[in-house]
Steps between C-alpha positions, in 0.01 A plus 500: 500500500542872563136603548388676815335246734186716521464485122551124491235450767231652278611322182518147362689311233393554141574218257604589147285346230427546130167664586697808614659705225872574530671817389803496269701608808376221729817290502711812547297596808564156646873538446484848654372351825122542496354274769127576480256565216150640474244434223393805300316496167542120500880544505766450769615832650830510695400608852802465730877527467620687809372698797250765378684782681828407331326504161329831578832679553649330194220658295550847645880500489601268215304304238272197515354262241154342516364230276149635437413305187182423695375840376348320205492713188177534301533655155214690337568586137317594184325789331268556798749418777511859626124506542476165679778584747334833575170318562659274764609776738386812682821671386483719189749344257421714197823697541724206600781503246685207344771383745319666792367302796226549757398347830167350393183408687297234315137568592194276523150617400433591865827696522684228690873446452576185300875561470754781531768428240776712358377589151757556225417647158780303337423577133233661289177300547675272751471506881631281781324454832745350752262348747460483872363172636175444310396367160428842351614373162187286483291803596660701218427214260136496606474877460654475154257230386197696616625830355536389136820704483783401264754375756703192589591399856767254604791441737828597333846384602579783742640412841589790733793516737524801731835671555439751777694721736742787538750350254253348252570758228873426516428130443277579203758737353753217502247281319356733233710816509426862593172500306341362817529848653257634240223265615234696688299377798221268379635480144649202318720414203661203327866415552739209458711366784776329308293310245196465730197706391327679789250774569592722796253718691577746776252350743503288813330393824728708721455872424877539492697532180486181302408310187318194372680301232262293289670193358354434154661158441407254778795274412745773608401531866832378640693714252315818599529423872874445470547816293316715755702362791826541310407865438431543871842386617642747750158661555369264768251330268295217650183302432214572739130442540259792449560735793175550689622776731596728212182447300281574805704812582433607140125437512514220243211252521505122472203363308292235684622606843462879511227519236278267298218519246271607786689830534521799267786749464278754678519283811880506519703790634722628220320328212199731479685720249509212252125532437565759233242727341467415131235531228529143370328206662679217681391191690383611844478872420137546603552313828812698590346836415199414716722388788714813471185712534368302799831442678641175637416343835843347569864558413833321484740719700842486655559392859805530722608416852811502715637209699688187413580414140250258348680165467320410176250630250145406586380174347130589523288808562485652850164631630472872574291559812305803622297491823538123506357446150687409178486793256771414247820307442874546468617377159878545531746593774878514516788665685636810322876525563513866394196616696593272791142398562248247376283609209226346291158537341152453643140523383297730726163682489526833322446696822828354633702538179674829580856478639532495878208278602579236762393141428529169681626201304495131590823355363660159527755668729235636735292821514643811333414869526557657158442842347371575151747669265523645152618287207777512378711516813812620311547710183132558417583680173724215375787746463764229557403258219410782261821698552732531198752218466855627512822334396799528734 
C-alpha cells in the first residue's frame, strides 16, 4: 500500500459489490494501480494511486488521466428541451449554441443548489447534464412531468474520462488530429479515436488546460484507456485521482461538502455571478431575486494559513470559532504546493467574509489560526484553461 499513513487512519476498507455501479474503465484503473475508491453517484470513483503532491506536479507539468464516469450523464431531448433546461437553472441559456457548454447550477424552488453539472448542448434539442454527486436526473424528470413540456429524459451511454495538464492537447492531437486545436474552452464536438466514437469537451475539474473524453460505447472502455495511454507515451502520462489541491486553488466547489441544497449560489464567493438577470422564469427565480435584494447572512469563502503541510485532507468538517463560540465550519483544506501554504474553504457569517479576517479553527490536528481569503486563490479569470491551444 502506498497511501499516506494519515490518510489511511481516517479511512476504512470498502468492499466491491454489485450495488455499486462500475465505470467502463474500472478494470483499467485497477491495473493502473488504484488502491482506494470512493462512492459517487452510486459508482466507484478511483481515489488513490500515488502521493497527492506527486500527482499535483504531474498535472501541472505533464498530463494525467482520471476515470470520472461517475459524472453520470442525464440527457434532456425533444421539442421543448431548450425550455426545460432553461427552467432548471439560474443561468440564462437562451443564447447557448449547439456544441457549447456551460457550468450549470440546478436550482430548487427556494433557490438552493441541487447540483452543479457541466452542461453540454450536444445537438439541436438535445442537452447533457454531467452530474455532481446527487440524483438531479430524478429532479429533472419530476420537473418535466409537472411542466407538460414535450421532452424525454434518460441516461445515455456517455462515460467521461478527463485528460488534463500541460501536455493534454498534445495527447489529444495524437488521438484525433489537429482539429482538437479548434475546440474552444467549454465547447464540445464528436470525434473518433480509431474506431471508437467519442464526444470531447474542453472542460475539467482542474482549471488548467484539459479535456473530457466521453466514451459512447461502454464495451470499449479498455480500448479507449489503452489508446489514450499509448498517445501519451513520452509525455509523462499517468493515471491519478482527482487532484484536490488544484481544484481548491482554482475555486472549484465539491457538491455535498462545500455546498448543498441548503445553500444558494448567492451564498458562495465566486458563484454570485451565475444568478443571471433574464426575462424568462426559472425554478427558484423569485426566491433568488428576493435574496439578492435582502443580502445573505453567511458566505463560503477561502481560508489560508502558514505552518506545516496538512498530512491529509479533512475527513469531516472542522468548527470555526469566534470568541469561544462556533460560527461556521471548514469544508475543505489541503496543502498548496505552489502557494506553499494550506488553503481551503469555510462558511462564516457575512460580517467576516471579506479577505483578511482572522478565525480560530478546531481541527483534528489541533487548534489553527487561519485568515479569510478570496476565491479563487490562483488565476481568478481562468486565463490558463481558456487560453488558445497551440501545436508545437
